[in-house]
N, C-alpha and C positions, 0 to 999 in steps of 0.2 A: 879508450880515452886518448891514447897516443896516436891512434889512427886518425881520429877526428882532428887532433892538433896538426898532424902532417897534412891532412886534407885542406884545412883552412890556410895553412902556410903556403901550400901550393897554389890555392886559389888567390891568395893575397899577392903572391909573386906575379902571377899572370895578370891580375887586375892592375898592378902597379904599371905594367907596360901599357895597359889599355886606357884606364881613366884615373890614374893616381892611386887606385887601390882602396878608396875610402869605404866602399860598401863591404868588401871582404874583411878589411881590418876591423870594421865595426862588429861584424859577425864574430870574428875571432876574439875580440875583446869581450863581447857579451858571453861567449862560450866560457872563457876563462873566469869571468866574474861569477857566473852561475855555478861552475864547478867548485870554485874556491869557497863560495858561500856554503854549499852543501858539505864540503869537506870540513869546514869550520864547525858546522852544526854537529857533524858526526864526532869530531874530536871532543867537543864540549860534552856530548853525551857520554862518551867513554870516560872522560875525566871525572864527570859528576858521579857516575854509577860505579866505576871500577877503581879509579886511582885516588880521588879525593877522600873516600871513606877511610883510607889507610893513613891519612894525614891528621896529626893532632895539632890543634891550634896552640896548645900549650908548648909544643916544640918550637914555636917561633918566639917564645918569651925570652927576652934578654935579662930583664930585671923587674922585680916587684918590691914595692915598699909600702908600708902602711901610712895612711894619712892621719889627720888629727881626729877624725870621726870614728869611734869604735863601732864595729858592726853590731855588737850586742846591744848597743843603745841607739842605733841609727834608725831614722824613719823607714817605714816599710814600703816606701815608694822608691824604686831603684832607677837610677840613671846610669846607663852604660854610654860613656861619652868618648867618641873616637876623634883623634886628632892626627894631623900630618902637616909638617912644615919642612920644605926642602932645605931650608937653612937651619933647621933644628932649633927654632925659636918658639917660645910660648908667647903668642901675640896678646895684646891688651884685651881684644874682644873675647878671647877665650876665658880669661880670668873674670871678665865682666859677666859672661854667661854662667860660669860655675857659681859665682856669687849669687846671681839671680835665681838659679835652680835651687841652691841651698836655701834661699829665703822662702821659697814656696814648698819646701819640705821634701826635697829629693836627697837620697843618699847616693853619692857619685863614685863610680869606679872609672877612673880616667885611664884611657889606653892610647898611647901614642905609637905611631909607626914611623916617626921621623928618624933620620939617620943617627941622631944623637939626642941625649937628654942631659942638660947640665945641672949641676947641683943647685945653682941659684934658681933655676926654673922649678926644680922639685920643691924648693922652699916656697915659691910663689903658689904652687898647687896645693901644698900640704894642708892649709887651713880648711879647704873646701872639699876634701876628698876622704873617702874611707880607704882607698888604695890607689896607687899610681903604678901603672904597668908600662913597660917599654918593650916593644916587640919588633920583629922583622916585618917589612911591608909586603905581606902576602895576603891576597884576598881583600884588599882595601878595607873600607869601613866594616863590611860584614865580617871579615876576618878579625878585625879588632874587637867587635862586639862578641864574637864567638870566643875569643881569647879571654875577655873579661868574664864571660859566663862560665867557661871551664875553670878559670882560676877560682871563682866562688865555689864551684862544685868540689874543688880539690882541697878547700880549707874547711875544717870542722865548723868554725863560726859562719863561713859562707854557706855551707849546706843548711845550717839552721836558719840563716837569713832567707835563703831562697824558699825554704819550706813555709815561712810565715809572710811571704810577700803579698802586698796589696795590689800595687800597680807597677808597671815597668815602662821605661822610656829609652828608646834608642835614638841618639842624636849625634851630630858631628859639628865640626868647627867651620863649616862652609857658609855660615850666615854671619852678618853683623847684627848687633843688637843684644838684648831687646831694646827697642825704641819706645815701646809702650809698657805699662805695668804688666808683668807676666802673669800675675795672680788671676785676673778674670779669665784669661785664656785657659789656664790649667784647671780652674774650677769648672769651666764649660766641658772640658774633656772628662774630668772625673765624674761629672754628672751624667755621663753616658757610659756606664760600666760595662755594657755588653759589646762596645765598639772598639775598633782601633782607629785612632785619630792621627791625621797628618796635618802638616801645614798646607801643603798643596796636593791636589788630585789632578792628574794629567789624563788627557784622552788620547795622547799620541800612542800609536800601536794598539793599545787597549786601555780601558780605565784602570789606573793604578795609583797608589799613594807613593809619592816620591820619598825616597828613603832617608833623606837627611834629618827627618824628625818623624818618629813613629811611637805613639803613646798607646799602650795596651791597658784597657780598662780592667777593673777589679774582676769582673766575671770571666774575662778572657784569660786572666792569670789563674783564677780559681779552677776553671774547668780543664786546665792543662794545655790549652791551645798555644799559649805563649811558650811553654816548655817545648812543645813539638816544633814550633816555629824556630826556636833556637837550635834544637838538635838537628834539624835538616840543613842548617848552614854548614857549608864545607869550604875549604880553601881552594878556590879556583884561580887559574893563572891569568885571566884577562878580564878587563873591566866590562866588556860586553857580555861575557859569560856570567859574571856576577850579577849584572843587571837582568839578564834573561831568567836566571834561576831564582834569584833572591829578591830583587827589587820588584820587577814585574811579576815574576813567579811567586813572590811572597804574597802579593795581593790575590793572585789566583788561589793559592793555598788557603788564605783566610776566608775567601768567599766560599770555597768548598766546605769549610767548616761552619758555614752560616754566620760568619762574623761580619757585621755591618762595617763598611769603610766610610769614615767621615773625614772631612777636611775643612780647615778654616777658609781656604780658597779653593773652591771646587769648580773645575772647568765645565761641569755639566749642569750647574745651577746658576740662577740669576742672583745678584747682578753681574757675577763674574763672567758668565757666558757672553752677555751683551758687550761688556767692556772689552773682552778679548776680540770679539768681532769688530768693534770699532777701531781698535788698535792693530788689527790684523795679527794677533798673537796666535801662535800654534800651540803654546804651552804656557801655563801660569808663571813659570820662572823666566820666560823669554819676553820680558817687558821692555819695549823700546823706550818707554817713558822713564824707566829705571825703578821707580818706587810707587807705582800706582796703588797697589793693594795695601802697602804699608801706610801711605798717606790717607787712605780711606779708613784706616783702623781695623782692617780685616786680619792683619797678621802683625805680630810684634817684631818680626825679623825681616831683614833684607838679604836675600840670597846673593852671595857674591860670585857664584859660578853659574854660568849659563849653559853648562854642558847638558846634553840630553839626559845622561844618566849621572846625576850628581853623586 
């Protein structure tokens, strides 16, 4: 590798004297990018297989407090809700969503990886949650969901609750809304018990459910696939690694277990595919019009982040 670097440097120096060195510099840049990409993949594999299994999500937990909803009497539809705010605030849309999820029968475990969590914000969260967890920001949303799941496993009531679970939802605070009644959307998801339902299904890279909302139907919970999905989550150090192994990789895992992947906004189905073609959209959440699918009534939420890996 170092010989190749020296070779391209020597070529670049010579070319600079001849024609400005553009061709050699492009070759050298391409060589570095390719090598860096493969080194990154290699490191991610080492981290996933050798380092991350030694990390406990519970070790990132700073604080846990019970909410107003006792687990023993809570609905058997679990919501693990991940939140992060750089200013350590609980935004209004978060409370709006927790209230809406509560109204359609979810038991919420709220997990925040914000730098701080004020007592007044805990008071805002308390009526809508069974537990409120504050953790270090490692592994982004999947790390928070894993922490909430491990916390339940570590509590006697939590273990009993998981053993009697009907459905499960992984969601985060990266959407505004709901702007439409949430109940019909949740009924549609619960009516497909063998599937995992998302808000959006992307075709970028490969077909996958975007992870800001993942609903696991009753059959997926009962046959143990949800448990396996949660147990394979590990605390990885970069957003791209998390996306590769758990967002895109999570859809691959579910497909290997013969679980159908459904979405309210599916880039492979009409009318979404035609709308995306007309608007030159490469991804359902990259909407130049802003709220096309929301206005059509296809989704109750507006995604506030246009990152490739939300």
